[in-house]
C-alpha positions in Angstrom: 83.6 73.4 107.3 82.3 73.6 110.8 85.2 71.6 112.1 87.8 73.9 110.5 86.2 77.0 112.1 86.1 75.2 115.5 89.8 74.4 115.2 90.6 78.1 114.3 88.5 79.3 117.2 90.1 76.9 119.7 93.6 77.8 118.5 92.8 81.5 118.8 91.6 81.0 122.4 94.6 78.9 123.3 97.0 81.6 121.9 95.2 84.4 123.7 95.4 82.5 127.0 99.1 81.7 126.4 100.0 85.4 125.7 97.6 86.9 128.3 100.3 86.7 131.0 103.0 88.3 128.8 101.1 91.4 127.7 102.3 94.6 129.4 102.2 98.3 128.7 105.0 98.0 126.1 103.5 95.1 124.1 104.1 91.4 124.2 107.2 90.4 126.1 108.9 87.4 127.7 108.0 88.8 131.2 104.9 90.5 132.5 106.9 93.2 134.3 109.7 94.5 132.2 113.0 95.2 133.8 113.7 98.9 133.3 117.0 100.7 133.8 116.4 104.1 135.3 119.2 106.5 135.8 120.4 110.2 135.7 123.4 111.1 133.5 126.1 113.5 134.4 124.1 116.5 133.2 121.2 115.6 135.3 118.9 114.2 132.6 116.6 111.3 133.5 116.8 108.2 131.3 114.6 105.1 131.4 115.4 102.2 129.1 112.7 99.5 128.9 111.6 96.9 126.5 114.7 94.9 125.9 112.8 91.7 126.5 109.9 92.6 124.2 108.8 90.1 121.6 106.7 92.7 119.8 105.8 96.3 120.8 102.5 98.0 120.2 104.3 100.3 117.7 105.5 97.3 115.6 101.9 95.8 115.7 100.5 99.0 114.4 103.0 99.3 111.6 102.3 95.7 110.6 98.6 96.4 110.3 99.1 99.6 108.3 101.1 98.0 105.6 100.4 99.6 102.2 98.4 97.6 99.7 100.1 97.0 96.4 98.9 99.2 93.6 97.3 97.6 90.6 99.8 96.9 87.8 97.4 97.4 84.8 94.5 99.5 83.8 91.4 98.8 85.8 88.1 99.9 84.4 
């Protein structure tokens, strides 16, 4: 039992070290600094397109954690 928990802890530490360089303000991406396209259109509005190289954004992580639990199928007393 102790060996299994040590393996889980060591895997968690290794994964956190692996992804620590790839976490930026958008989420987890392939690069630490995302390449953003910044431009003004013909009407003068500013546009900024970022996050094309993201593996997972913070919004997707939040939605994955908030998944609705299934409702019970029968009567529960």
